[in-house]
C-alpha positions as a printed NumPy array, in Angstrom:
array([[  0.047,  -0.117,   0.007],
       [  1.111,   3.628,  -0.683],
       [  1.179,   6.809,   1.542],
       [ -1.361,   8.316,  -0.784],
       [ -3.907,   5.525,  -0.15 ],
       [ -3.128,   4.812,   3.285],
       [ -2.572,   7.677,   5.577],
       [ -0.178,   7.014,   8.275],
       [ -1.431,   5.559,  11.478],
       [ -0.214,   5.191,  15.151],
       [  2.144,   2.293,  15.958],
       [  2.311,  -0.492,  18.611],
       [  5.061,  -1.341,  21.125],
       [  6.971,  -2.976,  18.177],
       [  7.083,   0.323,  15.98 ],
       [  4.813,  -1.485,  13.486],
       [  1.943,   0.624,  12.087],
       [ -1.336,  -0.444,  13.683],
       [ -3.94 ,  -1.535,  11.226],
       [ -6.866,   0.953,  10.678],
       [-10.192,  -0.651,  11.246],
       [-13.692,  -0.169,   9.948],
       [-16.808,  -1.787,  11.388],
       [-19.821,  -2.092,   8.789],
       [-23.092,  -2.227,  10.617],
       [-23.258,  -0.227,  14.201],
       [-26.139,  -2.306,  15.734],
       [-25.585,  -4.21 ,  18.976],
       [-22.774,  -6.065,  17.792],
       [-20.994,  -3.449,  15.595],
       [-21.407,  -0.496,  18.106],
       [-19.68 ,  -2.702,  20.735],
       [-16.991,  -3.851,  18.623],
       [-15.918,  -0.437,  17.403],
       [-15.981,   1.086,  20.737],
       [-13.929,  -1.617,  22.037],
       [-11.336,  -1.648,  19.133],
       [-11.041,   2.193,  19.878],
       [-10.396,   1.559,  23.485],
       [ -7.59 ,  -0.979,  22.552],
       [ -5.909,   1.859,  20.783],
       [ -6.834,   1.447,  17.259],
       [ -8.307,   4.232,  14.672],
       [-11.785,   3.212,  14.166],
       [-14.637,   4.038,  11.706],
       [-18.202,   2.783,  12.225],
       [-20.455,   2.851,   9.08 ],
       [-24.164,   2.562,   8.96 ],
       [-26.862,   3.317,   6.467],
       [-28.88 ,   5.022,   9.35 ],
       [-28.01 ,   8.376,   9.496],
       [-29.905,   8.933,  12.912],
       [-27.794,   6.056,  14.319],
       [-24.728,   7.566,  12.974],
       [-25.542,  10.851,  14.54 ],
       [-26.378,   9.443,  18.029],
       [-23.105,   7.517,  17.98 ],
       [-20.979,  10.299,  16.956],
       [-22.674,  12.299,  19.938],
       [-21.661,   9.413,  22.197],
       [-25.07 ,   8.136,  22.808],
       [-25.77 ,   4.421,  22.51 ],
       [-29.259,   3.731,  21.237],
       [-29.815,   0.907,  23.313],
       [-28.986,  -0.52 ,  26.942],
       [-25.573,  -2.23 ,  27.526],
       [-23.963,  -1.816,  30.663],
       [-20.316,  -0.343,  30.425],
       [-20.639,   0.714,  26.489],
       [-21.622,   4.521,  26.981],
       [-18.497,   5.11 ,  28.805],
       [-16.49 ,   3.122,  26.285],
       [-18.018,   5.094,  23.326],
       [-17.552,   8.418,  24.785],
       [-13.883,   7.883,  25.444],
       [-13.327,   6.575,  21.736],
       [-15.259,   9.536,  20.258],
       [-13.601,  12.066,  22.668],
       [-10.064,  10.739,  21.953],
       [-10.76 ,  11.034,  18.244],
       [ -9.779,   7.445,  17.549],
       [-13.509,   6.608,  16.985],
       [-15.853,   8.189,  14.383],
       [-18.891,   7.153,  12.455],
       [-20.409,   7.809,   8.744],
       [-22.721,   6.897,   6.34 ],
       [-20.076,   6.714,   3.652],
       [-19.003,   3.273,   2.831],
       [-16.59 ,   4.564,   0.242],
       [-14.804,   6.621,   3.091],
       [-14.361,   3.503,   5.134],
       [-12.989,   1.373,   2.445],
       [-10.516,   3.947,   1.695],
       [ -9.482,   4.439,   5.21 ],
       [ -9.141,   1.048,   7.036],
       [ -6.928,  -1.978,   6.622],
       [ -9.13 ,  -4.405,   8.358],
       [-12.811,  -4.272,   7.789],
       [-15.358,  -5.897,  10.202],
       [-18.788,  -6.563,   8.899],
       [-21.161,  -6.768,  11.554],
       [-24.653,  -6.295,   9.915],
       [-27.63 ,  -8.318,  10.877],
       [-28.956, -11.612,   9.668],
       [-32.585, -11.739,  10.568],
       [-34.97 , -14.774,   9.902],
       [-36.199, -14.546,   6.44 ],
       [-39.863, -13.773,   6.214],
       [-41.861, -17.016,   5.804],
       [-38.752, -19.049,   6.304],
       [-36.362, -20.245,   8.942],
       [-33.495, -19.393,   6.839],
       [-31.237, -16.316,   7.298],
       [-31.625, -13.283,   5.426],
       [-28.244, -12.461,   3.897],
       [-29.101,  -9.299,   1.978],
       [-27.281,  -7.131,   4.373],
       [-24.231,  -9.406,   4.663],
       [-24.035,  -9.656,   0.896],
       [-24.443,  -5.701,   0.331],
       [-21.829,  -5.029,   2.824],
       [-19.253,  -7.299,   1.352],
       [-19.887,  -6.135,  -2.106],
       [-19.819,  -2.383,  -1.272],
       [-16.606,  -2.63 ,   0.573],
       [-14.746,  -4.696,  -2.28 ],
       [-15.681,  -2.216,  -5.099],
       [-14.684,   0.838,  -3.1  ],
       [-11.394,  -0.576,  -1.686],
       [ -8.355,   1.581,  -2.732],
       [ -5.493,  -0.45 ,  -0.89 ],
       [ -4.799,  -4.048,   0.1  ],
       [ -7.386,  -4.879,   2.567],
       [ -8.811,  -7.928,   4.786],
       [-12.56 ,  -8.264,   5.134],
       [-13.682, -10.171,   8.237],
       [-17.16 , -11.357,   8.667],
       [-18.501, -11.387,  12.268],
       [-21.991, -11.749,  11.427],
       [-23.847, -15.128,  12.121],
       [-24.339, -16.768,   8.88 ],
       [-25.242, -20.348,   7.522],
       [-22.355, -22.566,   6.795],
       [-20.991, -21.739,   3.087],
       [-21.84 , -17.974,   3.176],
       [-18.077, -17.074,   3.466],
       [-16.712, -19.205,   0.718],
       [-19.593, -17.548,  -1.397],
       [-18.709, -14.16 ,  -0.221],
       [-14.833, -14.687,  -0.775],
       [-15.637, -15.636,  -4.364],
       [-17.899, -12.601,  -4.843],
       [-15.251, -10.3  ,  -3.397],
       [-12.731, -11.497,  -5.722],
       [-14.869, -10.51 ,  -8.668],
       [-15.833,  -7.051,  -7.732],
       [-12.662,  -5.812,  -6.106],
       [-10.286,  -3.538,  -8.164],
       [ -7.624,  -5.53 ,  -9.929],
       [ -3.864,  -5.364,  -8.634],
       [ -5.2  ,  -5.107,  -4.637],
       [ -4.595,  -7.825,  -2.248],
       [ -8.051,  -8.651,  -0.869],
       [ -8.617, -11.456,   1.356],
       [-11.672, -12.526,   3.574],
       [-11.707, -14.282,   6.599],
       [-14.536, -15.225,   9.279],
       [-14.295, -14.108,  13.089],
       [-17.55 , -15.067,  14.83 ],
       [-18.621, -13.079,  17.621],
       [-19.464, -14.531,  21.061],
       [-21.325, -11.614,  22.805],
       [-23.603, -12.029,  25.896],
       [-26.031,  -9.234,  25.909],
       [-25.167,  -7.392,  29.343],
       [-21.522,  -8.348,  29.309],
       [-20.803,  -7.455,  25.79 ],
       [-17.955,  -5.041,  26.592],
       [-16.13 ,  -7.424,  28.766],
       [-16.836, -10.285,  26.113],
       [-15.12 ,  -7.826,  23.119],
       [-12.279,  -6.661,  25.314],
       [-11.424, -10.062,  27.276],
       [-13.01 , -12.771,  24.894],
       [-12.788, -16.428,  25.975],
       [-11.592, -17.325,  22.499],
       [-10.922, -15.552,  19.107],
       [-11.713, -17.896,  16.335],
       [-10.609, -17.14 ,  12.78 ],
       [-11.468, -19.129,   9.745],
       [-10.258, -18.928,   6.086],
       [ -7.29 , -16.681,   6.841],
       [ -3.828, -16.552,   5.105],
       [ -0.64 , -15.981,   7.071],
       [ -0.969, -12.493,   6.243],
       [ -4.609, -11.938,   7.479],
       [ -3.565, -14.35 ,  10.442],
       [ -0.924, -11.908,  11.205],
       [ -3.221,  -8.883,  10.817],
       [ -5.922, -10.185,  13.252],
       [ -3.529, -11.229,  15.708],
       [ -2.354,  -7.663,  15.837],
       [ -5.934,  -6.571,  16.279],
       [ -6.517,  -8.891,  18.937],
       [ -3.043,  -8.393,  20.476],
       [ -3.859,  -7.255,  23.914],
       [ -6.478, -10.317,  24.714],
       [ -4.086, -12.889,  23.331],
       [ -1.344, -11.528,  25.597],
       [ -3.487, -12.124,  28.332],
       [ -4.108, -15.681,  27.559],
       [ -6.995, -15.592,  25.32 ],
       [ -6.612, -18.758,  22.79 ],
       [ -6.596, -18.073,  19.391],
       [ -8.286, -20.695,  17.276],
       [ -7.255, -20.785,  13.488],
       [ -9.344, -22.847,  11.035],
       [-11.108, -23.15 ,   7.893],
       [-14.035, -20.828,   6.809],
       [-16.927, -23.659,   7.335],
       [-15.818, -24.504,  10.754],
       [-15.696, -20.606,  11.838],
       [-18.998, -20.192,  10.741],
       [-20.321, -23.264,  12.495],
       [-18.752, -22.344,  15.899],
       [-21.489, -19.566,  16.923],
       [-24.371, -21.327,  15.721],
       [-23.154, -24.731,  17.248],
       [-22.474, -22.897,  20.572],
       [-25.887, -21.318,  20.559],
       [-27.566, -24.74 ,  19.447],
       [-25.861, -26.32 ,  22.381],
       [-27.04 , -23.614,  24.943],
       [-30.646, -23.825,  23.61 ],
       [-30.553, -27.492,  23.96 ],
       [-29.292, -27.284,  27.588],
       [-31.956, -24.711,  28.346],
       [-34.737, -26.91 ,  26.804],
       [-33.59 , -30.149,  28.331],
       [-33.841, -28.733,  32.086],
       [-37.306, -27.041,  30.92 ],
       [-38.511, -30.769,  29.816],
       [-37.057, -32.219,  32.99 ],
       [-39.041, -29.441,  35.015],
       [-42.312, -30.833,  33.577],
       [-41.453, -34.331,  34.945],
       [-40.635, -32.621,  38.413],
       [-44.083, -30.896,  38.363],
       [-45.717, -34.11 ,  37.886],
       [-43.539, -36.197,  40.286],
       [-43.291, -33.563,  43.33 ],
       [-39.66 , -33.007,  42.839],
       [-37.512, -29.817,  42.881],
       [-35.689, -28.958,  39.629],
       [-33.644, -26.24 ,  41.392],
       [-31.987, -28.861,  43.737],
       [-31.773, -31.222,  40.719],
       [-29.963, -28.61 ,  38.618],
       [-27.541, -27.898,  41.409],
       [-26.827, -31.76 ,  41.901],
       [-26.329, -32.172,  38.003],
       [-24.164, -29.136,  37.974],
       [-21.552, -30.719,  40.061],
       [-20.896, -33.421,  37.162],
       [-17.794, -31.73 ,  35.547],
       [-19.052, -33.37 ,  32.164],
       [-22.267, -31.227,  32.403],
       [-21.78 , -27.865,  34.674],
       [-24.177, -25.593,  36.326],
       [-24.617, -22.626,  33.823],
       [-27.712, -22.638,  31.555],
       [-29.377, -25.245,  33.603],
       [-32.144, -22.923,  35.186],
       [-35.537, -24.158,  34.381],
       [-37.904, -21.289,  33.691],
       [-39.662, -19.281,  30.981],
       [-36.927, -20.38 ,  28.331],
       [-34.856, -18.23 ,  25.812],
       [-35.609, -15.467,  23.582],
       [-33.808, -12.507,  22.138],
       [-32.309, -11.678,  18.793],
       [-29.771, -14.7  ,  18.804],
       [-30.666, -18.042,  20.019],
       [-34.151, -18.518,  18.493],
       [-33.358, -17.224,  15.054],
       [-29.872, -18.797,  15.056],
       [-31.24 , -22.339,  15.917],
       [-33.893, -22.222,  12.977],
       [-31.441, -20.814,  10.562],
       [-29.121, -23.943,  11.549],
       [-32.144, -26.207,  11.202],
       [-32.824, -24.654,   7.771],
       [-29.266, -25.092,   6.652],
       [-29.033, -28.298,   8.034],
       [-31.945, -29.562,   6.249],
       [-30.445, -28.131,   2.947],
       [-27.036, -30.441,   3.727],
       [-29.076, -33.335,   4.289],
       [-28.253, -33.686,   8.154],
       [-31.8  , -34.466,   9.103],
       [-30.826, -35.757,  12.844],
       [-29.757, -32.178,  13.719],
       [-32.964, -30.908,  12.344],
       [-35.138, -33.388,  14.46 ],
       [-33.174, -32.284,  17.458],
       [-33.402, -28.586,  17.046],
       [-37.249, -28.906,  16.127],
       [-37.392, -30.498,  19.547],
       [-35.512, -27.801,  21.257],
       [-37.471, -25.069,  19.77 ],
       [-40.922, -26.636,  20.495],
       [-40.144, -27.152,  24.2  ],
       [-38.964, -23.578,  24.449],
       [-41.969, -22.213,  23.08 ],
       [-44.074, -24.621,  25.105],
       [-42.749, -22.949,  28.276],
       [-44.672, -19.64 ,  27.343],
       [-47.954, -21.541,  26.913],
       [-47.192, -23.188,  30.233],
       [-46.723, -20.148,  32.109],
       [-49.961, -18.694,  30.562],
       [-51.869, -21.822,  31.567],
       [-50.743, -21.428,  35.188],
       [-51.85 , -17.752,  35.362],
       [-55.231, -18.827,  33.927],
       [-55.537, -21.628,  36.711],
       [-54.567, -19.319,  39.271],
       [-57.476, -17.117,  38.321],
       [-59.446, -19.942,  38.448],
       [-59.958, -20.932,  34.919],
       [-60.217, -17.476,  33.045],
       [-58.371, -14.309,  33.02 ],
       [-61.034, -12.364,  31.606],
       [-61.118,  -8.765,  33.362],
       [-58.472, -10.002,  35.963],
       [-55.723,  -7.858,  36.754],
       [-52.037,  -9.242,  36.102],
       [-48.964,  -7.535,  37.063],
       [-45.995,  -8.749,  34.986],
       [-42.546,  -8.09 ,  36.125],
       [-40.109,  -8.049,  33.24 ],
       [-40.251,  -7.445,  29.477],
       [-36.707,  -7.991,  28.448],
       [-35.469, -11.384,  27.249],
       [-32.974, -11.404,  29.844],
       [-31.618,  -8.739,  32.534],
       [-29.222,  -6.149,  31.889],
       [-30.576,  -5.45 ,  28.524],
       [-33.457,  -3.586,  26.896],
       [-33.589,  -6.268,  23.947],
       [-37.499,  -7.332,  23.756],
       [-36.698,  -9.511,  20.301],
       [-38.689, -12.628,  20.575],
       [-39.066, -11.902,  24.376],
       [-40.635, -14.692,  26.2  ],
       [-41.85 , -12.266,  29.072],
       [-43.533,  -9.866,  26.473],
       [-45.042, -13.042,  24.476],
       [-46.917, -14.154,  27.764],
       [-47.817, -10.727,  28.602],
       [-49.666, -10.198,  24.954],
       [-50.974, -13.732,  25.412],
       [-52.696, -12.967,  28.556],
       [-53.845,  -9.66 ,  27.027],
       [-55.409, -11.21 ,  24.282],
       [-57.43 , -13.39 ,  26.666],
       [-59.235, -10.262,  28.254],
       [-56.753, -10.078,  31.29 ],
       [-55.769,  -6.476,  32.24 ],
       [-51.974,  -6.659,  32.05 ],
       [-49.534,  -4.135,  33.548],
       [-45.942,  -4.553,  32.789],
       [-42.991,  -3.007,  34.282],
       [-39.373,  -3.579,  33.394],
       [-36.515,  -1.278,  34.553],
       [-34.761,  -0.783,  31.135],
       [-36.99 ,  -2.253,  28.451],
       [-39.975,  -0.112,  28.914],
       [-39.717,   2.026,  25.867],
       [-38.589,  -0.753,  23.435],
       [-41.551,  -2.821,  24.698],
       [-44.099,  -0.15 ,  23.934],
       [-42.774,   0.254,  20.403],
       [-43.435,  -3.39 ,  19.909],
       [-46.388,  -4.109,  21.993],
       [-48.117,  -0.517,  22.007],
       [-51.473,  -2.232,  23.268],
       [-50.124,  -3.227,  26.666],
       [-50.279,  -1.077,  29.736],
       [-46.713,  -0.159,  31.056],
       [-46.263,   0.975,  34.985],
       [-43.209,   2.668,  36.08 ],
       [-42.201,   0.783,  38.993],
       [-42.785,  -2.583,  40.706],
       [-45.187,  -1.217,  42.843],
       [-47.377,   0.213,  40.276],
       [-47.208,  -3.05 ,  38.361],
       [-48.363,  -5.263,  41.055],
       [-51.158,  -2.786,  42.578],
       [-54.64 ,  -4.374,  42.607],
       [-53.192,  -7.479,  40.765],
       [-54.884, -10.952,  41.296],
       [-51.681, -12.448,  39.869],
       [-48.091, -11.426,  39.58 ],
       [-45.83 , -13.015,  36.924],
       [-41.927, -12.66 ,  37.431],
       [-40.805, -13.29 ,  33.857],
       [-37.188, -11.309,  33.923],
       [-34.948, -12.07 ,  36.627],
       [-33.852,  -8.508,  37.168],
       [-32.324,  -7.897,  40.839],
       [-34.892,  -5.403,  41.615],
       [-37.474,  -8.397,  41.364],
       [-35.377, -10.757,  43.229],
       [-34.848,  -8.338,  46.113],
       [-38.04 ,  -6.939,  46.449],
       [-40.017,  -6.847,  49.688],
       [-42.86 ,  -9.441,  49.59 ],
       [-44.753,  -8.277,  52.325],
       [-44.861,  -4.977,  51.03 ],
       [-45.943,  -6.022,  47.64 ],
       [-48.552,  -8.245,  49.141],
       [-50.288,  -5.164,  50.683],
       [-50.738,  -3.803,  47.222],
       [-52.347,  -6.734,  45.664],
       [-56.097,  -8.054,  45.879],
       [-56.605, -10.47 ,  48.538],
       [-55.247, -14.054,  47.799],
       [-52.836, -12.975,  45.302],
       [-50.669, -15.517,  43.535],
       [-47.07 , -15.004,  42.356],
       [-45.813, -17.105,  39.405],
       [-42.078, -17.117,  39.557],
       [-41.36 , -18.161,  35.963],
       [-37.75 , -17.749,  36.439],
       [-37.281, -19.577,  39.474],
       [-35.394, -16.671,  40.978],
       [-37.332, -15.586,  44.088],
       [-36.722, -16.839,  47.53 ],
       [-39.792, -19.018,  47.799],
       [-39.932, -19.483,  51.468],
       [-39.731, -15.948,  51.952],
       [-42.48 , -15.209,  49.861],
       [-44.651, -18.049,  51.139],
       [-43.913, -16.532,  54.751],
       [-45.201, -13.067,  53.533],
       [-48.41 , -14.538,  52.769],
       [-48.244, -15.244,  48.966],
       [-49.322, -18.406,  47.232],
       [-46.267, -19.045,  45.362],
       [-45.725, -21.048,  42.126],
       [-42.512, -21.589,  40.267],
       [-41.791, -24.072,  37.431],
       [-40.883, -27.683,  38.314],
       [-40.227, -26.399,  41.928],
       [-41.603, -28.425,  44.801],
       [-40.731, -25.607,  47.287]])
């Protein structure tokens, strides 16, 4: 590359020029990745087609809730290392390593992934390149996408440039995304040449120096790592939820059972919490996309397994609705139900495919007077389910309620005073702990009728 097409940039401790970075797509993944790369000392430009999003990020404002990210974003912007633009050509001319972080939503009418945004990002970058570059996919895609994109990039990139493609899947947990980006538990890179491998080792130099494993592999394996991880977690969650149904029938306690299973080093305790099940923007769409792709490839045993996992997960929502109906004597018509939680998990305002909102909406459709409260997801919930009623506090949500549902395990709900809340409800109120997160004995002693999922407590 030449000075004319590659302006000077900072150097690392070995006096080698640091690669400049672009991040295409500044949603949850992209905004976090861009801010973290700036925090690691790189010059970064984030690209998005949404001018309002670019304007907000440029002002240091995160358009969603993620602990620790606002501070990271402000430091990056104020330092001058991080900026945002809608101009893809500008980013293509600026950076040496381009991370594609656009969404891969579920296609309408299909379980398959919609790859239009990924395809547009790679093609747009490639055709605007002015110097040698490494294009890196971070979006979660069906296996085989990387090879197809690599071929397309070679077709549209200007002649004479060294342009390569690799895949570097993300493993972010919402609520812990900053930590997971700055201190990942592994860095997986697929399809990189020695040159691309070296560039990505420079990008991840700090976490690698702190002991993070670097796993180099081929494109298909790298593409499968993320969806396989999500599929395994989903399977684990659905397994314990299926066992919780047995516990309900047999009078066993699934929480104690999970603790006992968790001591087995082959199994582990994480993701063995019986409850309302998984949701969000990743696990549901990813297991369905994997199911779809596995069917295309003829791997039918995985299709059957993922089908069962998905059905068990969706049944948990109906199970909680049925519990609420039963607690109201067979009908929720004109009964008041307080719903505590709207986000699909705590420490986020993400309500995509939220089990909590799905249950709240299901009860609303059955004629219940539903009041929802979530400490962070109120606004996002209103945009998705405007017909529901939303409170501004736990107390407002439970006032005059016949049944209270705990659907997201926020600390404010786990630590609430059950005696104080009982005084706000109608006589004989029931609490349905759909996350098995409350101290059951404390709530019972306060006078509540307590029900959990698979919890003989």
